N, C-alpha and C positions, 0 to 999 in steps of 0.2 A: 512576556508574554505568556498566555494562558494557553496550554496544550489540553486536549481532550483524548481520552483513548476510546474508541470504538470498537465494541464486539463486534463479533463475525454477523450477526442477524443485521447489524446497523451499517456495516461494511456493504454489505450484499446488497440492501436497500437501496444504498446513495448509487451504487454501481449499478443497479439494475442487471446481477448476473446472478446466474445460478451458484452453489455451494460448488458443484463439479468444474464450472468456468473458470471461477474465482481461483480454486486451488492448482487449474491448470495453468492460467494465468502466472501464479506465483512460479510454480516450477518452471514454465519459459522464460522466466527472468521479467516479465510485463507486469509485473505487481510487485510492491514490497512484501517480505514474509513478514508476520505478526510478531511483536513483540512478548516476552516472556513477563505475566503480570503474578503468576504463583504457580503453584505446583501442577495444574490443570487448566490455568487460566490463559489466556492469549488476547489481544488486541492491536489494534492499527491506530498512529497518532493520526488524528483526524486532519492536520495540514498535510500529512504525504497523502490520504487518500485524495484530497481537494485537489492538490497539485497534479497527480495523474489522470484524475479527471478532467483537468483543464488541459493537459498534454493531448488525451485522447478526443476532446473536442477539438483541439487546435488542428486536428489531422495528422500529430506526428508520427514517424515512421516507427514500426516494432524496435529498429535500431537505438533511434531517439530516445522510444521509452524506455530500454534497457539499460541504455546510459544513463539516463533520468533516475531510475531504479538505484543504480550502483552510487551515484551520488547520493542520494538519500539515506540509504543505508551506511555510506561512509559519515555523514553526518550526524549519525546516530552516534556512531563509535566515538567520534570527535567530542560529543556532548559529555560523555560518561568522566 
């Protein structure tokens, strides 16, 4: 499976959110934090973005989305 890392402008465009709203969601546990790509570069795997967008479209509760975020972050660590 091929995974693409999206930089912040692409994530914001896909989500339809502002930068401040996006970071508020990350802080609240409603969106996955970015992965480190380099010293100053961060990005988010596209499949994680798509999964969270689908959960939002499916009208999942904040608690369900937070649980999904925890699961996605745990899967990242397991893949190492």
